[in-house]
C-alpha positions in Angstrom: 0.0 0.0 0.0 1.4 3.4 -1.0 1.5 6.2 1.5 1.3 9.8 0.6 3.0 12.5 2.7 0.7 15.1 3.9 2.2 18.5 3.1 1.2 21.5 5.1 0.8 24.9 3.4 3.3 27.3 4.9 1.7 29.7 7.4 2.5 33.4 7.4 4.6 34.1 10.4 3.6 36.0 13.4 5.9 39.0 14.2 6.5 39.4 18.0 8.5 42.2 19.5 9.2 43.5 23.0 7.0 46.6 23.6 5.5 49.0 26.0 1.8 50.2 25.8 0.9 53.1 28.0 4.2 52.4 30.0 3.2 48.7 30.6 5.9 46.3 29.5 4.8 43.3 27.3 4.9 42.1 23.7 3.4 43.5 20.5 2.2 40.8 18.1 1.4 41.3 14.4 -0.9 38.5 13.2 -0.9 37.1 9.7 -4.3 39.0 9.3 -2.4 42.3 10.0 -4.1 42.7 13.4 -1.9 44.1 16.2 -2.2 42.6 19.7 -0.5 43.7 22.9 0.2 41.0 25.5 1.3 41.9 28.9 3.4 39.6 31.1 0.2 38.2 32.7 -1.0 36.9 29.3 -3.7 39.5 29.0 -4.2 40.2 25.2 -5.5 43.5 23.9 -6.4 44.2 20.3 -4.9 47.6 19.3 -6.5 50.1 16.8 -4.8 52.8 14.8 -5.6 55.3 17.6 -3.6 53.1 20.1 -0.5 53.2 17.9 0.8 56.4 19.5 1.0 54.7 22.9 2.9 51.6 21.6 6.7 51.6 21.7 8.5 48.7 20.0 11.7 47.8 21.7 13.3 44.8 20.0 13.0 41.2 18.7 11.8 38.4 21.0 13.9 35.2 21.0 12.5 32.0 19.4 11.6 30.1 22.5 9.9 33.0 24.2 8.1 33.8 21.0 6.8 30.2 20.8 5.5 30.4 24.4 3.6 33.6 23.6 2.0 32.1 20.5 1.1 28.9 22.4 -0.6 31.0 25.0 -2.5 32.9 22.3 -3.7 29.5 20.9 -5.1 28.5 24.3 -2.2 27.0 26.0 -0.6 23.5 25.9 -3.7 21.6 26.8 -5.8 23.3 24.0 -3.0 22.6 21.5 -2.6 19.0 22.5 -6.4 18.3 22.4 -6.7 20.0 19.0 -4.1 17.8 17.2 -5.2 15.2 14.7 -4.7 11.7 16.1 -3.0 9.2 13.8 -4.0 5.6 14.1 -1.7 2.9 12.8 
């Protein structure tokens, strides 16, 4: 029996930067849908509008492991990610 590999379409990357918003430290996230979110260190996410841009200060790049942790939290956390995966049966 022949097996075909499942190829995934490449996802557009999220852009994550250290930032401050109204003097509160956290992360600025640009989604593939071009939506800007601000996440504070308690994982509270705020969608930002064009009017909020004047209060947002971008500080620098976030390293890969911390970036993945932020995106996992945005997706619902480790439990939500594990339960949403397709199960393969041999």
